[in-house]
All heavy atoms as an XYZ file, in Angstrom:
904
protein
N      -6.487      9.947     45.144
C      -5.948     10.854     44.168
C      -4.490     11.264     44.483
O      -4.256     11.630     45.650
C      -6.992     12.008     44.086
C      -6.504     13.019     42.919
S      -7.812     14.300     42.752
C      -7.013     15.251     41.517
N      -3.720     11.418     43.484
C      -2.326     11.787     43.772
C      -2.128     13.240     43.729
O      -2.933     13.990     43.321
C      -1.497     11.118     42.702
O      -1.749     11.565     41.395
N      -1.087     13.692     44.305
C      -0.788     15.126     44.390
C      -1.844     15.892     45.093
O      -2.036     17.057     44.836
C      -0.290     15.638     43.026
C       0.711     14.986     42.438
C       0.417     14.193     41.307
C       2.039     15.018     42.812
C       1.483     13.544     40.652
C       3.114     14.378     42.206
C       2.770     13.681     41.199
N      -2.354     15.423     46.193
C      -3.388     16.192     46.887
C      -2.720     17.224     47.815
O      -1.725     16.863     48.406
C      -4.282     15.298     47.732
C      -5.263     14.427     46.877
C      -6.258     13.574     47.779
O      -6.089     13.655     48.972
O      -6.946     12.748     47.224
N      -3.276     18.340     47.874
C      -2.838     19.443     48.663
C      -3.966     20.351     49.042
O      -4.881     20.570     48.343
C      -1.784     20.251     48.023
O      -1.300     21.188     48.873
N      -3.947     20.846     50.327
C      -4.996     21.722     50.822
C      -4.860     23.153     50.319
O      -5.882     23.972     50.256
C      -5.063     21.701     52.267
C      -5.328     20.407     52.874
C      -5.326     20.492     54.333
O      -5.136     21.584     54.967
O      -5.547     19.345     55.024
N      -3.756     23.528     49.882
C      -3.546     24.935     49.419
C      -2.797     25.042     48.035
O      -2.175     24.149     47.568
C      -2.673     25.777     50.370
C      -1.272     25.282     50.646
C      -0.570     26.136     51.562
C       0.958     25.584     51.728
N       1.698     26.440     52.569
N      -3.118     26.158     47.275
C      -2.586     26.382     45.957
C      -1.027     26.774     46.175
O      -0.602     27.322     47.160
C      -3.259     27.529     45.316
C      -4.694     27.263     45.049
C      -5.324     28.559     44.271
C      -4.786     26.075     44.013
N      -0.279     26.377     45.152
C       1.060     26.629     45.123
C       1.371     28.013     44.482
O       0.876     28.308     43.469
C       1.800     25.453     44.279
C       3.328     25.646     44.205
C       4.085     25.471     45.299
C       3.960     26.045     43.010
C       5.488     25.540     45.213
C       5.325     26.119     42.994
C       6.036     25.934     44.033
N       2.134     28.850     45.271
C       2.547     30.122     44.751
C       4.055     30.250     45.272
O       4.400     29.851     46.364
C       1.758     31.193     45.501
C       0.379     31.297     44.963
O       0.226     31.176     43.739
N      -0.640     31.427     45.755
N       4.773     30.826     44.316
C       6.221     31.095     44.671
C       6.361     32.635     44.331
O       6.954     32.878     43.349
C       7.075     30.241     43.645
C       8.465     30.322     43.998
O       8.880     31.042     44.935
O       9.359     29.684     43.272
N       6.039     33.400     45.338
C       6.181     34.811     45.046
C       7.644     35.328     45.118
O       7.903     36.423     44.737
C       5.300     35.609     46.123
C       3.825     35.336     45.968
C       3.140     34.773     46.916
C       3.084     35.709     44.622
C       1.708     34.737     46.711
C       1.885     35.563     44.499
C       1.157     35.054     45.529
N       8.555     34.423     45.616
C       9.953     34.838     45.644
C      10.405     34.862     44.324
O      11.215     35.828     43.814
C      10.759     33.820     46.481
C      12.223     34.065     46.604
C      12.982     33.117     47.344
O      12.357     32.185     47.963
N      14.249     33.347     47.531
N      10.122     34.013     43.354
C      10.610     33.888     42.015
C       9.622     34.571     40.965
O      10.025     34.955     39.958
C      10.906     32.473     41.618
C      12.060     31.890     42.466
N      11.756     30.965     43.459
C      13.399     32.023     42.354
C      12.939     30.715     44.051
N      13.894     31.245     43.389
N       8.219     34.553     41.440
C       7.330     35.053     40.461
C       6.427     35.978     41.247
O       5.492     35.537     41.771
C       6.461     33.801     39.842
C       7.274     32.864     39.174
C       7.490     31.594     39.792
C       7.811     33.096     37.954
C       8.322     30.576     39.122
C       8.603     32.139     37.296
C       8.820     30.801     38.053
N       6.855     37.267     41.233
C       6.114     38.229     42.061
C       4.662     38.396     41.674
O       3.823     38.604     42.547
C       6.814     39.584     42.014
N       4.301     38.255     40.530
C       2.985     38.509     40.049
C       2.219     37.167     39.887
O       1.082     37.103     39.440
C       2.927     39.145     38.684
C       3.477     40.589     38.792
C       3.370     41.437     37.523
N       3.808     40.488     36.496
C       3.638     40.790     35.106
N       2.950     41.882     34.800
N       4.075     40.112     34.170
N       2.918     36.070     40.158
C       2.208     34.766     40.215
C       2.758     33.888     39.044
O       3.268     34.360     38.124
N       2.677     32.725     39.227
C       3.180     31.636     38.161
C       2.394     31.905     36.890
O       2.958     31.795     35.752
C       2.971     30.279     38.716
C       3.906     29.950     39.871
C       3.232     29.268     37.662
C       3.734     28.684     40.574
N       1.095     32.041     37.026
C       0.190     32.034     35.734
C       0.617     33.449     34.894
O       0.505     33.399     33.671
C      -1.240     32.235     36.108
C      -2.258     32.096     35.088
C      -3.627     32.017     35.478
N      -3.849     30.832     36.302
C      -4.226     29.679     35.785
N      -4.527     29.637     34.545
N      -4.447     28.631     36.560
N       1.013     34.392     35.481
C       1.372     35.658     34.808
C       2.766     35.887     34.511
O       3.253     36.911     33.880
C       0.795     36.919     35.661
C      -0.664     36.866     35.749
C      -1.174     38.090     36.457
N      -0.920     39.202     35.496
C      -1.149     40.441     35.795
N      -1.448     40.777     37.063
N      -0.851     41.469     34.876
N       3.610     34.844     34.832
C       5.057     34.946     34.591
C       5.513     34.918     33.228
O       6.488     35.509     32.763
C       5.790     33.828     35.387
O       5.570     32.708     34.762
N       4.755     34.200     32.314
C       5.048     34.102     30.893
C       5.894     32.825     30.643
O       6.456     32.640     29.563
N       6.420     32.237     31.621
C       7.380     31.153     31.527
C       6.626     29.660     31.293
O       7.192     28.916     30.700
C       8.156     30.947     32.858
C       9.064     31.989     33.232
C      10.181     32.180     32.305
O      10.612     31.111     31.642
O      10.798     33.239     32.153
N       5.271     29.730     31.671
C       4.481     28.422     31.495
C       3.306     28.656     30.780
O       2.725     29.755     30.793
C       4.197     27.930     32.955
C       5.358     27.800     33.904
C       5.690     28.770     34.847
C       6.126     26.672     33.802
C       6.749     28.666     35.696
C       7.267     26.494     34.615
C       7.552     27.460     35.528
N       2.773     27.606     30.076
C       1.502     27.560     29.416
C       0.464     27.525     30.488
O       0.721     27.421     31.650
C       1.468     26.416     28.464
O       1.370     25.266     29.162
N      -0.835     27.773     29.971
C      -1.956     27.894     30.862
C      -2.030     26.399     31.555
O      -2.405     26.295     32.667
C      -3.193     28.152     30.091
C      -3.171     29.607     29.614
C      -4.523     27.997     30.964
C      -4.326     30.012     28.643
N      -1.878     25.362     30.756
C      -1.965     24.116     31.236
C      -0.988     23.761     32.352
O      -1.238     23.228     33.422
C      -1.921     23.005     30.238
C      -1.993     21.573     30.530
C      -2.031     20.640     29.293
N      -1.198     19.590     29.566
C       0.206     19.511     29.757
N       0.784     20.603     29.774
N       0.786     18.351     29.957
N       0.342     24.186     32.082
C       1.353     23.962     32.940
C       1.153     24.754     34.219
O       1.445     24.271     35.431
C       2.629     24.337     32.329
C       3.146     23.432     31.259
C       4.409     23.973     30.435
O       4.635     25.109     30.506
O       5.045     23.255     29.761
N       0.708     26.059     34.100
C       0.501     26.788     35.266
C      -0.613     26.285     36.210
O      -0.593     26.351     37.483
C       0.292     28.294     34.907
O      -0.892     28.429     34.199
N      -1.630     25.787     35.539
C      -2.717     25.166     36.443
C      -2.203     23.979     37.082
O      -2.681     23.673     38.288
C      -3.820     24.706     35.262
O      -4.290     25.868     34.623
C      -5.020     24.048     36.016
N      -1.420     23.062     36.483
C      -0.864     21.899     37.116
C      -0.058     22.286     38.390
O      -0.106     21.734     39.454
C      -0.015     21.023     36.138
C      -0.968     20.317     35.082
C       0.713     19.967     36.902
C      -0.294     19.659     34.053
N       0.791     23.395     38.098
C       1.610     23.831     39.204
C       0.876     24.440     40.372
O       1.196     24.119     41.486
C       2.650     24.961     38.700
C       3.920     24.274     37.970
C       4.841     25.434     37.348
C       4.833     23.438     38.954
N      -0.139     25.243     39.998
C      -0.881     25.817     41.055
C      -1.737     24.794     41.913
O      -1.833     24.922     43.161
C      -1.819     26.924     40.532
C      -1.205     28.190     40.061
C      -2.010     29.147     39.381
O      -3.136     28.835     39.051
O      -1.624     30.220     39.248
N      -2.274     23.791     41.216
C      -3.047     22.827     41.929
C      -2.277     21.762     42.679
O      -2.656     21.343     43.757
C      -3.994     22.129     41.029
C      -5.005     23.130     40.409
C      -5.938     22.501     39.376
O      -5.677     21.288     38.899
N      -6.979     23.054     38.979
N      -1.100     21.341     42.054
C      -0.316     20.186     42.542
C       1.055     20.541     42.996
O       1.806     19.735     43.511
C      -0.201     19.106     41.565
S      -1.744     18.414     40.876
N       1.419     21.883     42.877
C       2.717     22.241     43.114
C       3.243     22.060     44.574
O       4.386     21.744     44.816
N       2.356     22.296     45.546
C       2.707     22.176     46.903
C       3.107     20.697     47.203
O       4.111     20.475     47.896
C       1.530     22.601     47.803
O       1.175     23.919     47.436
C       1.983     22.538     49.275
N       2.295     19.757     46.606
C       2.609     18.361     46.867
C       3.808     17.976     46.206
O       4.619     17.210     46.810
C       1.478     17.482     46.453
N       4.047     18.413     45.025
C       5.311     18.192     44.193
C       6.385     18.600     44.901
O       7.460     17.884     44.968
C       5.066     18.663     42.784
C       4.180     18.072     41.917
S       4.102     18.955     40.362
C       2.892     18.106     39.437
N       6.398     19.854     45.485
C       7.533     20.421     46.160
C       7.956     19.606     47.486
O       9.004     19.328     47.860
C       7.326     21.912     46.581
C       8.542     22.594     47.175
S      10.011     22.606     46.152
C       9.524     23.879     45.216
N       6.839     19.227     48.228
C       7.074     18.348     49.391
C       7.648     17.008     49.042
O       8.608     16.458     49.702
C       5.739     18.198     50.176
C       5.225     19.478     50.725
C       3.883     19.285     51.396
O       3.231     18.294     51.232
O       3.438     20.321     52.062
N       7.289     16.449     47.949
C       7.761     15.273     47.480
C       9.169     15.369     47.097
O      10.083     14.542     47.369
C       7.018     14.597     46.298
C       5.697     13.937     46.667
C       4.930     13.663     45.403
C       5.876     12.698     47.399
N       9.491     16.464     46.359
C      10.954     16.753     45.866
C      11.834     16.890     47.089
O      13.060     16.434     47.126
C      10.861     17.935     44.948
C      12.195     18.438     44.566
N      13.143     17.810     43.850
C      12.856     19.601     44.869
C      14.272     18.315     43.686
N      14.097     19.673     44.284
N      11.441     17.649     48.152
C      12.346     17.979     49.297
C      12.356     16.853     50.273
O      13.105     16.963     51.179
C      11.830     19.250     49.961
C      11.841     20.383     49.103
C      11.258     21.759     49.739
O      10.456     21.584     50.607
N      11.601     22.881     49.290
N      11.493     15.823     50.056
C      11.523     14.631     51.013
C      10.612     14.871     52.274
O      10.671     14.096     53.225
N       9.841     15.967     52.236
C       8.980     16.222     53.372
C       7.841     15.194     53.490
O       7.325     14.768     54.499
C       8.426     17.601     53.344
C       9.678     18.644     53.548
C       7.386     17.956     54.433
C       9.201     20.031     53.181
N       7.341     14.801     52.286
C       6.238     13.950     52.038
C       6.646     12.647     51.421
O       7.524     12.670     50.494
C       5.191     14.686     51.342
C       3.917     13.955     50.874
C       3.056     14.860     50.141
N       1.968     14.168     49.437
C       1.025     14.638     48.954
N       0.858     15.864     48.796
N       0.058     13.882     48.245
N       6.053     11.561     51.834
C       6.288     10.183     51.196
C       5.350     10.005     50.015
O       4.196     10.555     50.098
C       6.293      9.081     52.140
C       7.293      9.157     53.255
C       8.872      9.175     52.653
O       8.951      8.299     51.741
N       9.535      9.985     53.211
N       5.621      9.330     48.960
C       4.694      9.014     47.805
C       3.612      8.245     48.491
O       3.653      7.224     49.094
C       5.544      8.132     46.929
C       7.009      8.306     47.334
C       7.005      8.780     48.690
N       2.356      8.632     48.035
C       1.090      7.913     48.536
C       0.632      6.894     47.574
O       0.055      6.006     47.952
C       0.020      9.090     48.618
N       0.988      6.997     46.325
C       0.651      6.015     45.339
C       1.601      5.834     44.259
O       2.757      6.390     44.304
C      -0.819      6.330     44.801
C      -0.830      7.750     43.995
O       0.314      8.316     44.012
O      -1.874      8.030     43.505
N       1.311      4.921     43.192
C       2.237      4.718     42.188
C       2.575      5.898     41.340
O       3.707      6.065     40.892
C       1.608      3.549     41.286
C       2.630      2.961     40.330
C       3.828      2.368     41.026
O       3.756      1.829     42.084
O       5.003      2.433     40.390
N       1.617      6.790     41.084
C       1.851      7.973     40.192
C       2.876      8.831     40.893
O       3.853      9.424     40.232
C       0.521      8.867     40.165
O      -0.529      7.920     39.652
C       0.638     10.007     39.113
N       2.910      9.020     42.154
C       3.898      9.830     42.902
C       5.224      9.194     42.904
O       6.255      9.861     42.884
C       3.364     10.170     44.304
C       2.075     11.197     44.369
C       1.634     11.445     45.716
O       2.284     10.973     46.661
O       0.716     12.264     45.821
N       5.222      7.925     42.944
C       6.565      7.148     42.919
C       7.188      7.359     41.472
O       8.393      7.523     41.411
C       6.308      5.677     43.199
C       6.004      5.290     44.590
C       5.742      3.902     44.841
C       5.261      3.615     46.275
N       5.000      2.199     46.489
N       6.361      7.252     40.508
C       6.835      7.523     39.078
C       7.314      8.866     38.967
O       8.434      9.087     38.314
C       5.793      7.037     38.092
C       6.183      7.565     36.678
C       5.434      5.539     38.092
N       6.720      9.813     39.518
C       6.977     11.262     39.428
C       8.471     11.474     40.059
O       9.286     11.930     39.550
C       5.983     12.043     40.300
C       6.493     13.503     40.572
C       6.356     14.453     39.589
C       6.968     13.857     41.804
C       6.789     15.691     39.804
C       7.213     15.115     42.050
C       7.248     16.093     41.045
N       8.754     10.877     41.281
C       9.907     10.919     41.894
C      11.067     10.254     41.185
O      12.259     10.713     41.011
C       9.881     10.448     43.292
C       9.331     11.406     44.385
C       9.296     10.753     45.789
C      10.125     12.709     44.439
N      10.784      9.079     40.612
C      11.795      8.359     39.931
C      12.181      9.164     38.657
O      13.363      9.175     38.389
C      11.305      6.935     39.533
C      11.147      6.068     40.605
C      10.372      4.758     40.233
O      10.004      4.628     39.082
O      10.220      3.927     41.209
N      11.318      9.785     37.917
C      11.651     10.364     36.783
C      12.261     11.782     36.965
O      13.083     12.204     36.285
C      10.383     10.475     35.837
C       9.852      9.206     35.288
C       8.852      9.382     34.191
O       8.512     10.505     34.009
N       8.418      8.377     33.578
N      11.826     12.316     38.104
C      12.317     13.630     38.447
C      13.827     13.573     38.887
O      14.627     14.503     38.410
C      11.516     14.306     39.454
C      11.930     15.709     39.920
C      11.548     16.705     38.812
C      11.013     16.216     41.094
N      14.264     12.586     39.588
C      15.571     12.484     40.110
C      16.438     11.579     39.289
O      17.628     11.394     39.520
C      15.486     11.991     41.601
C      14.821     12.932     42.518
N      15.380     14.157     42.774
C      13.729     12.901     43.196
C      14.626     14.851     43.634
N      13.532     14.126     43.849
N      15.863     10.861     38.360
C      16.681      9.965     37.511
C      17.140     10.675     36.235
O      16.807     11.890     36.011
N      18.041     10.012     35.557
C      18.634     10.594     34.354
C      17.966     10.143     33.067
O      18.439     10.456     31.951
C      20.134     10.270     34.359
O      20.314      8.991     34.249
N      16.912      9.375     33.168
C      16.199      8.907     32.043
C      15.278      9.994     31.388
O      15.166     11.019     31.956
C      15.404      7.523     32.279
C      16.251      6.507     32.803
O      17.453      6.376     32.456
N      15.653      5.693     33.589
N      14.743      9.666     30.199
C      13.809     10.552     29.583
C      12.513     10.646     30.401
O      11.919      9.681     30.826
C      13.440     10.180     28.151
C      12.426     11.066     27.423
C      14.705     10.032     27.349
N      12.038     11.852     30.625
C      10.867     12.109     31.345
C       9.657     12.025     30.518
O       9.427     12.683     29.455
C      10.937     13.571     32.191
C      12.072     13.567     33.121
C       9.510     13.743     32.878
C      12.220     14.852     33.710
N       8.786     11.093     30.858
C       7.424     10.888     30.212
C       6.243     11.292     30.999
O       5.160     11.479     30.334
C       7.331      9.412     29.813
O       7.345      8.618     31.024
C       8.389      8.846     28.867
N       6.332     11.429     32.281
C       5.259     11.746     33.139
C       5.016     13.229     32.850
O       5.911     14.127     33.092
C       5.618     11.442     34.645
C       4.445     11.796     35.586
O       3.226     11.547     35.170
O       4.755     12.296     36.588
N       3.783     13.747     32.624
C       3.610     15.207     32.389
C       3.773     15.996     33.652
O       4.254     17.152     33.562
C       2.145     15.304     31.871
C       1.442     13.888     32.182
C       2.589     12.944     32.352
N       3.470     15.505     34.785
C       3.760     16.192     36.052
C       5.187     16.420     36.408
O       5.646     17.547     36.711
C       3.020     15.415     37.210
C       1.487     15.443     37.076
O       0.970     16.385     36.697
N       0.934     14.293     37.569
N       5.876     15.381     36.127
C       7.457     15.507     36.318
C       8.006     16.531     35.310
O       8.955     17.261     35.645
C       8.044     14.161     36.073
N       7.473     16.535     34.051
C       8.066     17.491     33.039
C       7.725     18.952     33.524
O       8.594     19.703     33.388
C       7.250     17.178     31.724
C       7.815     16.032     30.894
C       7.134     16.031     29.574
C       7.630     14.889     28.719
N       6.958     14.802     27.455
N       6.652     19.177     33.921
C       6.190     20.497     34.355
C       7.074     20.994     35.545
O       7.609     22.066     35.637
C       4.675     20.674     34.657
C       4.360     22.006     35.306
C       3.826     20.413     33.500
N       7.134     20.095     36.496
C       7.959     20.380     37.774
C       9.487     20.527     37.483
O      10.087     21.410     37.994
C       7.638     19.310     38.891
C       8.144     19.897     40.220
C       7.430     20.900     40.804
C       9.257     19.447     40.898
C       7.776     21.382     42.038
C       9.703     19.879     42.120
C       8.881     20.944     42.607
N       9.949     19.688     36.585
C      11.422     19.824     36.134
C      11.664     21.210     35.431
O      12.593     21.888     35.618
C      11.728     18.763     35.261
C      13.207     18.709     34.836
C      14.066     18.146     35.887
C      15.422     17.784     35.358
N      16.194     17.033     36.247
N      10.508     21.563     34.679
C      10.676     22.933     33.964
C      10.671     23.993     34.899
O      11.385     24.962     34.871
C       9.546     23.079     32.938
C       9.534     24.450     32.213
C       8.447     24.457     31.203
C       8.419     25.775     30.453
N       7.236     25.804     29.538
N       9.844     23.878     36.081
C       9.741     24.842     37.052
C      11.102     25.018     37.818
O      11.646     26.080     38.043
C       8.702     24.438     38.038
C       8.796     25.155     39.415
C       8.353     26.553     39.559
C       9.228     24.655     40.467
C       8.465     27.221     40.602
C       9.400     25.208     41.697
C       8.984     26.583     41.774
O       9.203     27.263     42.946
N      11.721     23.883     38.170
C      12.978     23.832     38.728
C      14.142     24.521     37.855
O      14.978     25.209     38.419
C      13.460     22.394     39.145
C      12.653     21.789     40.252
C      13.024     20.342     40.402
C      12.622     22.520     41.598
N      14.056     24.317     36.658
C      15.036     24.971     35.709
C      14.780     26.316     35.661
O      15.816     27.217     35.466
C      15.010     24.328     34.387
C      15.475     22.864     34.264
C      15.287     22.258     32.919
O      14.602     22.708     32.061
N      15.987     21.098     32.801
N      13.555     26.807     35.643
C      13.289     28.267     35.520
C      13.781     29.067     36.772
O      14.220     30.195     36.606
C      11.703     28.559     35.287
C      11.344     29.987     35.477
C      11.371     28.032     33.850
N      13.639     28.472     37.882
C      13.899     29.205     39.151
C      15.529     29.057     39.421
O      15.846     29.825     40.384
C      13.120     28.698     40.339
C      13.416     27.246     40.681
C      11.696     28.900     40.102
C      12.915     26.823     42.076
N      16.225     28.306     38.747
C      17.645     28.300     38.918
C      18.305     29.726     38.513
O      17.839     30.320     37.667
C      18.398     27.285     38.028
C      18.217     25.913     38.590
C      18.892     24.871     37.727
O      19.302     25.143     36.630
N      19.119     23.637     38.118
N      19.425     30.121     39.297
C      20.048     31.310     38.861
C      20.624     31.244     37.394
O      21.099     30.186     37.079
C      21.195     31.384     39.946
C      20.927     30.431     40.936
C      19.964     29.423     40.381
N      20.401     32.283     36.763
C      20.847     32.426     35.378
C      22.267     32.711     35.321
O      22.830     33.586     36.135
C      20.075     33.354     34.505
C      18.618     32.946     34.515
C      17.708     33.843     33.862
N      16.382     33.657     33.990
C      15.624     33.243     33.213
N      15.883     32.988     31.899
N      14.200     32.944     33.435
N      23.024     32.109     34.425
C      24.493     32.357     34.366
C      24.599     33.486     33.262
O      24.027     33.431     32.244
C      25.214     31.102     33.897
C      25.126     30.112     34.846
C      25.886     28.873     34.543
N      25.619     27.822     35.464
C      26.424     27.145     36.142
N      27.761     27.388     35.970
N      25.961     26.171     36.974
N      25.528     34.429     33.607
C      25.714     35.594     32.770
C      27.013     35.472     32.075
O      28.097     35.241     32.768
C      25.695     36.922     33.659
C      25.839     38.185     32.847
C      24.750     38.361     31.841
C      25.874     39.350     33.880
N      27.105     35.481     30.785
C      28.238     35.339     30.007
C      28.685     36.635     29.417
O      27.673     37.081     28.669
C      28.226     34.285     28.961
C      27.942     32.997     29.479
N      28.900     32.183     30.075
C      26.810     32.171     29.621
C      28.384     30.984     30.554
N      27.083     30.965     30.327
N      29.825     37.191     29.621
C      30.093     38.496     29.004
C      31.029     38.247     27.929
O      31.912     37.480     28.051
C      30.628     39.430     30.067
C      29.574     39.685     31.127
C      30.102     40.715     32.063
N      29.012     41.029     33.101
C      29.166     41.705     34.128
N      30.301     42.260     34.398
N      28.189     41.843     34.957
N      30.977     39.104     26.952
C      31.922     38.941     25.727
C      33.036     39.873     25.732
O      33.922     39.768     24.972
C      31.114     39.224     24.433
C      29.936     38.217     24.206
C      29.168     38.541     22.883
C      30.501     36.754     24.061
N      33.007     40.842     26.711
C      34.155     41.720     26.823
C      34.883     41.416     28.199
O      34.397     40.857     29.089
C      33.715     43.164     26.859
S      32.698     43.543     28.321
N      36.240     41.790     28.292
C      36.941     41.719     29.425
C      37.562     42.999     29.890
O      37.844     43.839     28.934
C      38.109     40.609     29.204
O      38.892     41.241     28.134
N      37.753     43.067     31.047
C      38.206     44.356     31.613
C      39.527     44.044     32.171
O      39.739     43.120     33.012
C      37.272     44.958     32.713
C      37.851     46.188     33.305
C      35.867     45.126     32.207
N      40.584     44.742     31.683
C      41.946     44.575     32.163
C      42.383     45.644     33.021
O      41.750     46.604     33.263
N      43.702     45.596     33.442
C      44.206     46.667     34.289
C      44.545     47.899     33.462
O      44.561     47.676     32.286
C      45.500     46.130     35.082
N      44.674     49.014     34.056
C      44.924     50.370     33.282
C      46.302     50.227     32.619
O      46.529     50.750     31.534
C      45.020     51.457     34.315
C      43.562     51.831     34.758
C      43.668     53.163     35.632
O      44.566     53.880     35.540
O      42.716     53.375     36.294
N      47.366     49.493     33.325
C      48.598     49.435     32.542
C      48.579     48.577     31.332
O      49.190     49.058     30.220
C      49.595     48.682     33.468
C      49.822     49.397     34.733
O      49.675     50.789     34.731
O      50.183     48.859     35.852
N      47.673     47.622     31.260
C      47.483     46.909     29.871
C      46.750     47.567     28.937
O      46.935     47.433     27.749
C      46.798     45.480     30.271
C      47.546     44.588     31.150
C      46.804     43.284     31.545
O      45.800     43.160     31.071
O      47.306     42.674     32.475
N      45.908     48.596     29.362
C      45.006     49.248     28.508
C      45.659     50.435     27.891
O      45.110     51.153     27.125
C      43.717     49.609     29.227
C      42.938     48.373     29.618
S      42.364     47.350     28.257
C      41.096     48.368     27.564
N      46.841     50.875     28.500
C      47.433     52.074     27.933
C      47.409     53.105     28.908
O      47.877     54.351     28.549
N      46.979     52.947     30.171
C      47.044     53.923     31.064
C      45.706     54.921     31.087
O      44.690     54.574     30.375
N      45.838     56.079     31.672
C      44.689     56.939     31.825
C      44.641     57.865     30.550
O      45.749     58.384     30.199
C      44.896     57.800     33.067
C      43.785     58.676     33.458
O      42.692     58.375     32.884
O      43.957     59.619     34.089
N      43.615     57.983     29.982
C      43.407     58.698     28.785
C      43.410     60.324     29.122
O      43.512     61.003     28.168
C      42.099     58.239     28.001
C      42.252     56.965     27.477
C      42.762     55.920     28.107
C      41.818     56.718     26.132
C      42.974     54.628     27.469
C      41.937     55.472     25.555
C      42.520     54.464     26.238
N      43.121     60.526     30.246
C      42.911     62.065     30.647
C      44.212     62.798     30.913
O      44.364     63.950     30.614
N      45.277     62.050     31.207
C      46.573     62.802     31.437
C      47.509     62.408     30.386
O      47.531     61.331     29.734
C      47.132     62.432     32.813
O      47.444     61.052     32.781
N      48.328     63.327     29.950
C      49.382     63.032     28.867
C      50.654     62.762     29.525
O      51.047     63.391     30.498
C      49.491     64.221     27.895
O      49.855     65.292     28.625
N      51.464     61.780     28.951
C      52.595     61.328     29.630
C      53.824     62.206     29.234
O      54.837     62.372     29.994
C      53.061     59.955     29.289
O      53.017     59.670     27.882
N      53.725     62.934     28.097
C      54.871     63.767     27.680
C      54.503     65.198     27.965
O      53.403     65.614     27.936
C      55.285     63.604     26.135
C      53.954     63.855     25.247
O      52.816     63.387     25.648
O      54.093     64.473     24.251
N      55.532     65.949     28.433
C      55.265     67.263     28.950
C      55.407     68.371     27.877
O      55.405     69.501     28.105
C      56.282     67.653     29.993
C      56.073     66.730     31.145
O      54.974     66.287     31.499
O      57.087     66.461     31.908
N      55.327     67.964     26.589
C      55.349     68.960     25.493
C      54.024     69.622     25.372
O      53.090     69.060     25.432
C      55.796     68.388     24.221
O      54.931     67.385     23.818
N      54.062     70.865     25.102
C      52.861     71.686     24.948
C      52.937     72.240     23.462
O      54.008     72.653     23.058
C      52.709     72.661     26.019
O      53.709     73.666     26.008
N      51.896     72.400     23.051
C      51.785     73.049     21.638
C      51.790     74.519     21.840
O      50.838     75.323     22.494
C      50.474     72.554     20.803
C      50.572     71.108     20.791
C      50.367     73.365     19.568
C      49.289     70.590     20.122
N      52.793     75.320     21.254
C      52.779     76.797     21.280
C      52.472     77.461     20.119
O      52.602     77.159     18.927
C      54.284     77.106     21.678
C      54.565     76.796     23.131
O      53.678     76.979     23.893
O      55.673     76.362     23.373
C-alpha cells in the first residue's frame, strides 16, 4: 500500500487547532492529509524514496508543471499553498512629513488672532 506511515500527520505550527478544524480543507482532504501526510512530506523533502508507482506519480505531478490529476498530489499541493506566507498588499502609501505638508500640530506663521 502506498503512503504508509506509522503516525498521523499534524502541523501544529501552521494549524494550532489541527488540520481538520482549520477550515482550509474539506473533510475528505483533511482525512487524506492526516493519514498520508507524513509519508507525503517525507517524499516531498526527499527523506523517503517512492515505494511504488503511485508514489512516483505523486512526486512527478507535485514537482512538475503539468496539470495535476492525482488526488493525493492535489491535496498536498493545496496544503503547500496554504502554508506559504501570505503577501500583504496595501493600497495606501506613507510619505515623508515634508511631502505631506509637515506637522499639523504646529503652525508655521507666527500671527495670532487678537
